[in-house]
C-alpha positions, 0 to 999 in steps of 0.5 A: 231427320233426328237419328244417327248418320255416318259420313265418310268424308268432310264433303259428306259431313258438309252435305249433312249440315246442308240438309239440316240447314235447309230444315232450319231455314223454315223454323221460327224463332231463334234456333240453338244447335249444341255441338259436342265432339272432339278437336277436328271432328268436323263441327266447322265442316258441318256448320259450313253446310248449314251456312251454304243452305242459308245462302251464306257465301262466306267461307265458314271458319272456326271461331276459336279466337274470336269466340263468335263469327257472324254470317248473313244469309236468309237467316243470320248464323252465329257460330260460337266456339265455347272451348275457352269459356270456363263459366256461365259468367264468361258466356254472359259477358260475350252477350250470349242472350243478345243473340237469342233473337227471332231469325238467328241460328246459333251454332255452338261448338263445345256446348258442354262448357256452357250447357246450363245456359243453353235452351232446353229445346236446342238441337243437339249434334254429336260428332264422333270419329270412327275407326277410319280417318274420315269416318264420322258418326253424327247423331242429331236429336231435338229437331222438331219433326215436320208433317209427314216425316218418317222415323229414321 
C-alpha cells in the first residue's frame, strides 16, 4: 500500500485512511504514523478512517488543544497534534514514551516538530493540497509489505 494516492473529497481521504487502518489492525507492537501536511490538508479525516477500521465509533476530532485524544477499538488509537510543541522536552513532558506500547497506534500530526523522537520505523503519511479545492495527494511510506502484496 506504500505509494502515492489521489483523493478528490474528504470522504475519499477518509476511505484511504480506512484501508490503512485495516492493515494496521494486524501489525504487532506499537505503530507510529507520522503525518506531514498543512492546516486543513485532511490529516484528521484520514485518521477518522483509521479509527473506523479499528472499530472506533467515536467521532475523531483534532487534538489541537488537548494535544492527544485517545480512542478505544480493537486497538487503542492515540491521535496527537504536535503543532504547539517546540522541543523534544515538550514531547517527553506529555508522556510520549508511555504511549509506545504493544497494541497502541499513535497518529502524530505535525510530526516534523518532534521528528527526532519518532521511531525510525514509523509509517509516514504526507498529505498535500492539489490544484482543486478537495484534491489531495497522499504519499504513504514505511508500511511493512504483506505477503503477496504487489508494488504500486
